[in-house]
C-alpha positions as CSV (number, residue, x, y, z in Angstrom):
1,M,-41.7,-19.4,-46.2
2,R,-38.5,-18.2,-48.0
3,Q,-39.2,-14.7,-46.8
4,L,-39.6,-15.8,-43.2
5,R,-36.4,-17.8,-43.4
6,F,-34.5,-14.8,-44.9
7,L,-35.8,-12.5,-42.1
8,S,-34.8,-15.1,-39.5
9,C,-31.3,-15.3,-40.9
10,L,-31.0,-11.5,-41.0
11,F,-32.2,-11.2,-37.4
12,T,-29.6,-13.8,-36.4
13,V,-26.8,-11.9,-38.2
14,L,-27.8,-8.6,-36.6
15,I,-27.9,-10.2,-33.1
16,C,-24.5,-11.8,-33.6
17,S,-23.1,-8.5,-34.9
18,V,-24.2,-6.7,-31.7
19,L,-22.9,-9.4,-29.4
20,S,-19.5,-9.5,-31.2
21,G,-19.1,-5.8,-31.0
22,C,-19.3,-5.1,-34.7
23,S,-22.0,-2.7,-35.9
24,G,-23.5,-2.5,-39.4
25,D,-21.2,0.4,-40.4
26,G,-18.1,-1.6,-39.7
27,T,-17.4,-0.1,-36.3
28,V,-15.8,-2.5,-33.8
29,T,-16.7,-1.8,-30.2
30,V,-14.9,-3.1,-27.1
31,R,-15.9,-2.5,-23.5
32,V,-13.1,-2.2,-20.9
33,V,-13.8,-2.6,-17.2
34,S,-11.0,-1.5,-14.8
35,T,-10.1,-1.5,-11.1
36,S,-7.1,-0.4,-9.1
37,D,-5.9,-0.4,-5.5
38,I,-8.3,-3.2,-4.4
39,H,-6.0,-3.9,-1.4
40,G,-7.4,-7.3,-0.7
41,R,-11.1,-6.5,-0.5
42,I,-12.1,-9.9,-1.8
43,F,-15.0,-11.0,0.4
44,Q,-18.1,-9.0,1.1
45,E,-17.7,-9.4,4.8
46,D,-14.8,-7.9,6.6
47,C,-13.8,-10.7,8.9
48,L,-12.2,-8.3,11.4
49,T,-15.3,-6.2,12.0
50,G,-18.0,-8.7,11.0
51,Q,-19.5,-5.9,8.8
52,D,-20.3,-5.7,5.1
53,R,-17.8,-3.8,3.0
54,E,-18.9,-0.9,0.8
55,G,-16.9,-2.4,-2.1
56,S,-15.6,-5.9,-2.7
57,M,-14.6,-8.2,-5.5
58,A,-17.8,-10.2,-4.8
59,K,-19.7,-7.1,-5.9
60,L,-17.4,-6.5,-8.9
61,S,-18.2,-10.0,-10.0
62,T,-21.9,-9.2,-10.2
63,F,-21.1,-6.0,-12.1
64,L,-18.9,-7.8,-14.6
65,N,-21.5,-10.5,-15.1
66,G,-24.0,-7.8,-16.1
67,Q,-21.5,-6.2,-18.5
68,R,-20.8,-9.5,-20.2
69,K,-24.5,-10.2,-20.6
70,E,-24.9,-6.8,-22.2
71,F,-21.9,-7.0,-24.5
72,R,-19.5,-9.8,-25.6
73,N,-16.3,-7.9,-26.0
74,V,-15.5,-7.1,-22.4
75,I,-11.9,-6.9,-21.1
76,Y,-11.3,-6.6,-17.4
77,L,-8.0,-5.0,-16.4
78,D,-6.5,-4.2,-13.0
79,A,-3.9,-1.5,-12.2
80,G,-2.3,-3.1,-9.1
81,D,-2.0,-3.1,-5.3
82,M,-3.9,-6.2,-4.5
83,L,-1.7,-8.2,-2.1
84,Q,-1.7,-6.0,0.9
85,G,-4.4,-4.1,2.9
86,S,-6.9,-6.6,4.3
87,V,-7.0,-9.6,6.6
88,D,-8.1,-11.6,3.5
89,V,-4.7,-11.3,1.8
90,F,-2.7,-11.0,5.0
91,Q,-3.9,-14.5,6.2
92,D,-3.2,-15.8,2.7
93,V,0.4,-14.6,2.3
94,T,1.5,-15.3,5.9
95,A,-0.3,-18.5,6.8
96,Q,-1.1,-20.4,3.6
97,Y,2.0,-21.5,1.8
98,D,0.7,-24.9,0.5
99,R,-2.1,-23.7,-1.7
100,P,-2.7,-21.4,-4.6
101,S,-2.9,-17.6,-4.1
102,L,-6.3,-16.4,-3.0
103,A,-5.9,-13.0,-4.8
104,A,-4.9,-14.8,-8.0
105,E,-7.9,-17.2,-7.7
106,A,-10.2,-14.2,-7.3
107,F,-8.8,-12.6,-10.5
108,N,-9.2,-15.9,-12.3
109,I,-12.8,-16.2,-11.4
110,L,-13.4,-12.6,-12.6
111,G,-11.7,-13.4,-15.9
112,C,-9.0,-10.7,-15.5
113,Y,-7.3,-10.1,-18.8
114,A,-4.1,-8.4,-17.5
115,T,-2.8,-6.8,-14.3
116,V,0.3,-5.1,-13.0
117,L,2.2,-5.1,-9.7
118,G,1.7,-2.1,-7.4
119,N,4.2,-1.1,-4.8
120,H,2.3,-3.0,-2.1
121,D,2.4,-6.2,-4.3
122,F,6.2,-6.0,-4.3
123,S,6.3,-5.4,-0.5
124,V,4.8,-8.7,0.4
125,G,8.1,-10.4,-0.7
126,V,9.3,-12.8,-3.3
127,P,7.6,-16.0,-2.1
128,S,4.2,-14.3,-2.1
129,Y,4.4,-12.6,-5.4
130,D,5.9,-15.7,-7.0
131,R,3.0,-17.7,-5.7
132,F,0.7,-15.1,-7.2
133,F,2.4,-15.5,-10.6
134,R,2.1,-19.3,-10.4
135,T,-1.6,-19.1,-9.8
136,I,-2.9,-16.3,-11.9
137,K,-4.0,-17.2,-15.4
138,C,-3.6,-13.8,-17.1
139,P,-0.3,-12.1,-17.6
140,V,1.1,-9.8,-15.0
141,L,2.6,-7.0,-17.1
142,G,5.7,-5.0,-16.2
143,A,7.3,-3.2,-19.1
144,N,9.6,-1.2,-16.8
145,V,10.4,-4.1,-14.3
146,Y,13.3,-6.3,-15.4
147,Y,16.7,-7.7,-14.6
148,E,18.8,-6.5,-17.5
149,T,16.6,-6.0,-20.5
150,P,12.8,-5.2,-20.8
151,G,10.7,-8.4,-20.8
152,D,13.2,-10.7,-19.0
153,F,11.1,-10.7,-15.8
154,L,7.5,-9.8,-16.8
155,P,5.9,-9.5,-20.2
156,P,5.7,-5.8,-21.2
157,Y,2.3,-5.9,-23.0
158,R,-0.6,-8.0,-24.1
159,M,-2.4,-7.8,-27.4
160,Y,-6.2,-8.2,-27.8
161,E,-7.6,-8.7,-31.3
162,T,-11.2,-8.8,-32.4
163,K,-12.6,-8.4,-36.0
164,G,-9.2,-7.3,-37.2
165,V,-8.8,-4.5,-34.6
166,K,-5.7,-4.8,-32.5
167,I,-5.5,-3.4,-29.0
168,A,-2.2,-3.2,-27.1
169,I,-2.2,-3.1,-23.3
170,L,1.1,-1.7,-21.9
171,G,1.6,-2.3,-18.2
172,M,4.0,-0.6,-15.8
173,S,4.6,-0.1,-12.0
174,T,5.7,2.9,-10.1
175,P,9.5,3.1,-9.9
176,L,9.5,4.1,-6.2
177,S,8.5,0.6,-5.1
178,N,10.2,-1.4,-2.4
179,I,11.2,-4.5,-4.3
180,Q,12.0,-7.4,-2.0
181,Q,15.0,-8.7,-4.0
182,P,15.3,-12.4,-4.6
183,K,18.5,-13.7,-3.0
184,D,19.0,-16.4,-5.5
185,R,18.4,-14.3,-8.6
186,R,19.7,-11.2,-10.3
187,E,18.6,-7.8,-8.9
188,L,15.4,-6.3,-10.3
189,D,15.2,-2.8,-11.5
190,V,12.2,-0.6,-12.0
191,A,12.8,2.0,-14.8
192,D,11.2,5.4,-15.3
193,V,7.6,5.1,-16.5
194,V,7.8,7.9,-19.1
195,E,11.1,6.7,-20.6
196,T,9.8,3.2,-20.8
197,A,6.6,4.4,-22.6
198,K,8.7,6.3,-25.1
199,Y,10.6,3.0,-25.8
200,W,7.6,0.8,-26.3
201,M,5.1,3.1,-28.1
202,P,6.9,2.8,-31.5
203,I,7.1,-0.9,-31.1
204,L,3.4,-1.3,-30.4
205,K,2.3,1.1,-33.1
206,E,4.7,0.1,-35.9
207,K,5.9,-3.5,-35.3
208,K,2.7,-4.8,-33.6
209,E,0.4,-2.5,-35.7
210,A,-1.8,-1.7,-32.7
211,D,-4.9,0.3,-33.6
212,V,-5.5,1.2,-30.0
213,V,-3.0,1.5,-27.1
214,I,-4.1,1.2,-23.5
215,G,-1.8,2.2,-20.6
216,L,-2.2,0.1,-17.5
217,F,-0.2,1.9,-14.9
218,H,0.3,1.6,-11.1
219,S,1.4,5.2,-11.1
220,G,-0.6,8.3,-10.0
221,Y,-1.4,11.4,-11.9
222,D,1.3,13.8,-10.8
223,G,4.1,14.4,-8.3
224,G,6.8,12.5,-6.5
225,R,9.7,13.2,-8.8
226,N,13.1,12.7,-7.0
227,E,16.5,14.2,-7.5
228,D,17.4,11.4,-10.0
229,G,14.5,12.5,-12.3
230,V,12.5,9.4,-11.4
231,T,8.7,10.1,-11.2
232,E,6.5,8.2,-8.8
233,N,3.2,9.5,-10.3
234,A,3.8,9.8,-14.0
235,V,0.5,10.0,-15.9
236,R,0.6,13.8,-16.4
237,R,4.2,13.5,-17.7
238,I,3.1,10.8,-20.1
239,L,0.4,13.0,-21.5
240,N,2.9,15.8,-22.0
241,E,5.7,13.7,-23.5
242,V,4.4,10.4,-25.0
243,P,1.7,10.6,-27.7
244,G,-0.2,7.5,-28.8
245,F,-2.2,6.4,-25.8
246,N,-6.0,6.3,-26.3
247,L,-6.9,5.1,-22.8
248,I,-4.9,5.2,-19.6
249,L,-6.1,3.2,-16.6
250,Y,-4.1,4.0,-13.5
251,G,-4.0,4.0,-9.7
252,H,-1.6,4.3,-6.8
253,D,-2.6,7.9,-5.7
254,H,-6.0,6.7,-4.5
255,R,-7.7,9.7,-6.3
256,A,-10.7,8.7,-8.3
257,R,-10.7,10.4,-11.7
258,C,-12.5,10.3,-15.1
259,L,-11.1,12.8,-17.4
260,K,-11.2,13.3,-21.2
261,T,-8.1,15.2,-22.1
262,V,-5.5,15.4,-24.9
263,D,-1.8,14.3,-25.2
264,C,1.1,16.4,-26.5
265,N,-0.1,16.0,-30.1
266,G,-3.6,17.2,-29.3
267,D,-5.1,13.7,-29.7
268,S,-7.9,12.6,-27.3
269,V,-7.0,10.4,-24.3
270,L,-9.4,9.1,-21.6
271,L,-8.0,8.8,-18.1
272,L,-9.7,6.5,-15.6
273,N,-8.7,6.0,-11.9
274,T,-11.2,4.1,-9.9
275,G,-9.8,5.1,-6.5
276,P,-9.2,2.5,-3.8
277,F,-11.2,-0.3,-2.1
278,M,-13.5,-1.4,-4.9
279,T,-16.2,1.2,-4.5
280,N,-16.0,2.1,-8.2
281,A,-15.4,0.3,-11.5
282,G,-14.0,2.1,-14.5
283,V,-16.0,1.5,-17.7
284,A,-14.6,2.6,-21.1
285,T,-16.1,2.0,-24.5
286,I,-13.7,1.9,-27.4
287,S,-15.1,2.2,-30.9
288,V,-12.9,1.7,-33.9
289,T,-14.1,2.5,-37.4
290,R,-12.0,1.6,-40.5
291,G,-12.4,3.8,-43.6
292,D,-10.2,6.1,-45.5
293,K,-8.8,7.0,-42.1
294,L,-8.9,4.9,-38.9
295,E,-11.2,6.5,-36.3
296,V,-10.9,5.7,-32.7
297,K,-13.3,7.0,-30.1
298,V,-13.1,6.3,-26.4
299,D,-15.7,7.3,-23.9
300,G,-16.0,6.3,-20.3
301,E,-17.2,6.8,-16.7
302,L,-16.7,5.7,-13.2
303,V,-19.6,3.5,-11.9
304,N,-20.3,3.2,-8.2
305,I,-20.8,-0.5,-7.5
306,T,-21.5,-0.3,-3.8
307,D,-25.2,-1.1,-4.5
308,Q,-24.5,-4.3,-6.4
309,E,-25.4,-7.6,-4.7
310,P,-22.5,-9.8,-4.0
311,D,-22.2,-12.7,-6.4
312,R,-23.1,-15.9,-4.7
313,K,-21.3,-18.1,-7.2
314,F,-18.1,-16.1,-6.7
315,M,-18.4,-16.5,-2.9
316,K,-19.2,-20.2,-3.2
317,R,-16.1,-20.9,-5.2
318,L,-14.0,-19.1,-2.6
319,S,-15.9,-20.4,0.4
320,G,-13.1,-22.5,1.8
321,W,-10.8,-19.5,1.7
322,F,-13.4,-17.3,3.4
323,D,-13.9,-19.9,6.2
324,D,-10.2,-19.9,6.8
325,V,-10.0,-16.1,7.0
326,K,-12.9,-16.0,9.4
327,E,-11.4,-18.6,11.7
328,Y,-8.0,-16.9,11.5
329,S,-9.5,-13.5,12.5
330,D,-11.2,-15.0,15.6
331,S,-8.1,-17.0,16.7
332,V,-6.1,-16.3,19.8
333,V,-2.5,-15.4,19.1
334,G,-1.3,-15.8,22.7
335,V,-1.6,-14.4,26.2
336,L,-0.3,-11.0,27.3
337,A,1.3,-10.9,30.7
338,Q,0.6,-7.2,31.1
339,P,-1.6,-4.6,29.3
340,L,-0.3,-3.0,26.1
341,E,-1.0,0.6,26.7
342,A,-0.1,4.0,25.3
343,N,-2.0,6.3,27.7
344,S,1.2,7.8,29.1
345,V,3.3,7.7,25.9
346,L,4.1,11.4,26.1
347,W,5.8,11.3,29.5
348,D,6.5,7.8,30.5
349,R,6.9,4.2,29.5
350,S,4.4,2.8,27.0
351,T,4.3,-0.9,26.6
352,Q,2.8,-0.5,23.1
353,M,5.8,1.5,22.1
354,D,8.2,-0.9,23.8
355,F,6.6,-3.8,22.0
356,I,7.3,-2.1,18.6
357,H,10.8,-1.3,19.6
358,S,11.5,-4.9,20.8
359,I,10.6,-6.1,17.3
360,Q,12.6,-3.4,15.5
361,M,15.7,-3.9,17.7
362,R,15.9,-7.6,16.8
363,F,16.0,-6.7,13.1
364,D,19.4,-6.8,11.3
365,G,21.5,-6.2,14.4
366,A,20.1,-2.8,15.2
367,D,22.0,-0.3,17.4
368,V,19.0,2.0,17.5
369,S,15.3,1.9,16.8
370,L,13.1,4.9,15.9
371,A,9.4,4.1,16.1
372,S,5.9,5.6,16.3
373,L,2.7,4.1,17.6
374,G,0.8,1.9,15.2
375,S,-2.7,2.2,16.7
376,E,-5.3,4.7,17.6
377,R,-6.4,2.4,20.4
378,L,-4.4,3.1,23.5
379,Y,-5.2,0.1,25.7
380,F,-5.2,-3.6,25.2
381,P,-5.8,-5.6,28.5
382,A,-3.7,-8.4,29.8
383,G,-4.9,-11.8,28.8
384,D,-5.8,-13.3,25.4
385,I,-5.0,-11.3,22.4
386,T,-6.5,-12.2,19.0
387,I,-5.6,-11.6,15.4
388,R,-8.4,-9.0,15.4
389,D,-6.6,-7.2,18.2
390,M,-3.3,-7.4,16.4
391,F,-4.7,-5.5,13.4
392,E,-5.9,-2.8,15.8
393,L,-2.5,-2.8,17.6
394,Y,-0.6,-2.2,14.3
395,S,-3.0,-1.1,11.6
396,S,-0.8,-0.7,8.6
397,D,1.1,-3.2,6.5
398,N,4.5,-1.6,7.3
399,F,7.8,-3.4,7.0
400,M,11.1,-2.7,8.7
401,V,14.1,-1.0,7.0
402,S,17.6,-0.9,8.4
403,V,19.6,2.2,7.5
404,M,22.8,3.8,8.6
405,M,22.2,7.1,10.5
406,K,24.7,9.4,12.2
407,G,24.2,10.0,15.9
408,S,23.6,13.7,15.2
409,E,20.9,12.7,12.7
410,I,19.1,10.6,15.3
411,L,19.3,13.6,17.6
412,K,17.6,15.8,15.0
413,V,14.7,13.3,14.6
414,L,14.1,13.3,18.4
415,E,14.3,17.1,18.6
416,N,11.8,17.4,15.8
417,S,9.4,15.1,17.6
418,A,9.7,16.9,20.9
419,S,9.1,20.2,19.2
420,Q,5.7,19.0,17.9
421,F,4.3,17.9,21.3
422,Y,5.9,20.1,24.1
423,N,5.8,23.8,24.8
424,T,8.7,25.4,26.5
425,V,7.8,26.0,30.2
426,S,9.6,27.7,33.1
427,D,7.5,26.5,36.0
428,G,4.8,24.0,36.8
429,N,1.7,26.1,36.0
430,G,0.6,24.0,33.1
431,G,0.7,24.5,29.3
432,L,3.3,21.8,28.8
433,L,1.5,19.8,26.1
434,K,0.7,21.3,22.7
435,S,-2.7,21.0,20.9
436,R,-4.4,17.6,20.7
437,R,-4.5,18.1,16.9
438,R,-1.1,16.6,16.9
439,Q,-1.7,12.9,16.3
440,L,0.2,10.6,18.7
441,S,1.2,8.5,15.7
442,N,3.6,11.4,14.8
443,L,5.5,11.0,18.1
444,V,8.9,9.3,17.5
445,T,10.7,7.6,20.4
446,A,14.0,5.7,20.4
447,A,15.3,2.5,21.8
448,G,18.9,1.5,22.2
449,I,19.9,4.9,23.7
450,R,19.3,6.8,27.0
451,Y,18.1,10.4,26.6
452,E,16.3,13.2,28.3
453,I,14.0,16.0,27.0
454,D,14.4,19.2,29.0
455,V,11.1,21.1,28.6
456,T,12.5,24.3,29.9
457,K,14.7,24.7,26.9
458,P,13.7,26.0,23.4
459,D,12.9,23.9,20.4
460,G,16.0,22.3,18.9
461,K,17.9,22.3,22.2
462,R,15.8,20.0,24.4
463,V,17.1,16.5,23.8
464,S,20.3,15.2,25.4
465,I,21.5,11.7,24.5
466,I,23.3,10.5,27.6
467,S,24.6,7.1,26.3
468,M,23.8,3.9,24.6
469,S,21.4,1.6,26.5
470,D,24.3,-0.5,27.7
471,G,26.2,2.5,29.1
472,T,28.7,2.9,26.3
473,P,29.3,6.4,25.0
474,F,27.0,7.8,22.3
475,D,28.9,9.5,19.5
476,P,27.2,12.1,17.4
477,D,29.6,11.5,14.5
478,R,29.3,7.7,14.5
479,M,27.1,5.9,12.0
480,Y,24.6,3.6,13.8
481,R,22.6,0.8,12.3
482,T,19.1,2.1,12.8
483,T,15.7,0.4,12.2
484,I,12.8,2.5,11.0
485,N,9.6,1.7,9.2
486,A,9.0,1.8,5.5
487,H,6.8,4.9,5.6
488,Q,9.7,6.8,7.2
489,Y,12.1,5.4,4.6
490,F,10.1,6.1,1.5
491,G,8.8,9.4,2.6
492,T,10.6,12.7,2.0
493,S,10.2,14.3,5.5
494,L,12.8,12.2,7.3
495,P,15.6,12.7,4.7
496,R,14.8,16.4,4.6
497,L,14.8,16.7,8.4
498,I,18.3,15.3,8.6
499,G,19.6,17.3,5.6
500,L,19.8,14.5,3.0
501,T,18.1,14.1,-0.4
502,P,15.9,11.0,-0.7
503,A,18.5,9.5,-3.0
504,E,21.3,10.1,-0.5
505,F,19.2,8.6,2.3
506,R,18.4,5.5,0.3
507,S,22.1,5.0,-0.3
508,R,22.3,4.3,3.5
509,L,20.1,1.2,3.1
510,N,21.3,-2.0,4.8
511,S,18.2,-4.2,4.3
512,S,14.4,-4.4,4.5
513,S,12.3,-7.1,6.2
514,P,10.7,-9.7,4.1
515,A,7.4,-9.4,6.1
516,D,5.6,-6.5,7.8
517,I,6.0,-5.5,11.4
518,R,2.6,-7.0,12.4
519,F,3.7,-10.4,11.2
520,Y,6.8,-10.3,13.5
521,M,4.6,-9.2,16.4
522,I,2.2,-12.0,15.9
523,T,5.0,-14.5,15.6
524,A,6.7,-13.3,18.8
525,I,3.5,-13.7,20.9
526,A,2.6,-17.0,19.2
527,L,6.0,-18.5,20.0
528,S,5.5,-17.8,23.7
529,H,2.0,-19.3,23.5
530,E,3.3,-22.5,22.0
531,T,5.5,-23.0,25.1
532,D,2.5,-22.1,27.4
533,Q,4.2,-18.8,28.4
534,K,2.5,-15.5,28.7
535,Y,4.2,-12.8,26.5
536,V,6.1,-10.2,28.5
537,V,7.0,-6.9,27.0
538,N,10.4,-5.9,28.3
539,R,11.3,-2.2,28.8
540,M,13.0,-1.0,25.7
541,T,12.8,2.8,26.0
542,D,15.0,4.7,28.5
543,W,14.0,8.4,28.3
544,S,12.4,11.0,30.6
545,L,11.0,14.5,30.6
546,V,13.0,16.8,32.9
547,P,13.0,18.7,35.3
548,R,10.7,16.2,37.0
549,D,9.2,18.5,39.5
550,I,8.1,21.0,36.8
551,V,6.9,18.2,34.5
552,S,4.9,16.7,37.3
553,D,3.2,19.9,38.3
554,C,2.4,20.7,34.6
555,L,0.9,17.3,34.0
556,A,-1.3,17.6,37.1
557,K,-2.7,20.9,35.9
558,D,-2.7,20.4,32.1
559,T,-6.0,20.7,30.3
560,V,-5.1,19.5,26.8
561,N,-6.1,16.0,27.9
562,F,-4.2,13.9,25.4
563,N,-4.9,11.0,27.6
564,N,-6.6,10.2,30.9
565,T,-6.0,12.3,34.0
566,E,-5.0,9.2,36.1
567,A,-2.1,8.5,33.7
568,R,-0.9,12.1,33.8
569,T,-1.0,12.4,37.6
570,S,0.7,9.0,38.0
571,F,4.0,10.6,36.7
572,N,5.5,11.0,40.2
573,R,4.5,7.5,41.3
574,T,6.0,5.8,38.3
575,N,9.2,7.8,38.1
């Protein structure tokens, strides 16, 4: 009897050791599950399309449940970009102000241990990320995001301890984020990731006595260093300059990666980037053995979770939110008085483009708007338009930015756009339009000015700006308050085109919108609907291709077929 009782106790001790992550040789093991760039894929069904998603937080919940059944010491960490990118979170941040954050509730259900803010999480604006902070139970880390001193806005790190083993998780965001600055607070700063890591590593190793250091970064592997030395994607630089990390979990560049490499001291580091949209989960196993010398071993892999069944309990707990998103997606925003079309955008008025310009010209007292199409769908009929349609009409979560631009710089932008789409022609025998491989979303048009594009002239000398829209003179040397979108502002091609460095261009900033362009579009149509009015898109663009006789003949014979023949041959009738 005593022998049986002894064996039973021994068996219990062994089971408890395995579940607690401590093996018989004194090795402590911790499993780390990671995600990044979820972009709001919370529910299994995409309410815009009615189809199942490849990846979702509902599937991740099932995967995490399996990991926790297999092993007790499981830490779930997320590397940012959650609050933009799907109708799930768009509806939550724009239409649900009186309840907790959906994204935070999803993280709470999953037992997230720590997360960081991505650039898209900043972009949703202060009220939305403040609401996220108030709801989420785990810390949102931000060692390089602060007012005046590190830690005065977000905690820099979180410590995890088990069986005497201390694991430090250091969180950071990419410095090239658009931070919607709070008007009633001090201005936030986002410091360089590498310099911040150099500052905190000695503190974590010496003061906090961390045995293992995990980097949790919304910053890609490499590239994007600007003239000020600030790096957008800093993981490679960290490997080259900051020793001490055992595991780096990162995102932002949307490039899935599992790589065992070494830092500048030759010590092993595991890199995990799950890629976007919840198709993968990162799984790392950290084993720590104490002896004459501390031994840390980290192994890992990317696990495709698309074949996981969605967790019914997860969905049930968020069923009210899902029903709201479903109803919202199906809802009618308002009634269009005329079609929104872009069939003739290369040679005539486009109501789609005019709609975008009408929104941008209202922002921050704009003199000029520079805009591109936001959709691959070229026609939306008159009549009811739904939220689902609005996501097709403007597909990206793109906010507005007001900058000061010289008249001559605006001219350069329009010249560059014209050179991408039109050949130089001398008669009406066709060949006006360049290859269809040029996406129409690259076409830039302007509102607030009157201009012509002379297709008989060579690249760089085609555009003539006649005047401002109200007839006042246009001055190439004057600075104009110009509305563009965030992709244009944060990219490098526009500053390079007009002869500025990105830093010089950003010094021209006036303001950025607290919500994305789609939100303002929805609001404009909805306000008309509330007063039983159909929404009318007024003409905002005032430009033409000249000479008209040559253009008309070319379009009638052109075989490139960017759009339908009827739209091309209607050039004479509409002009």
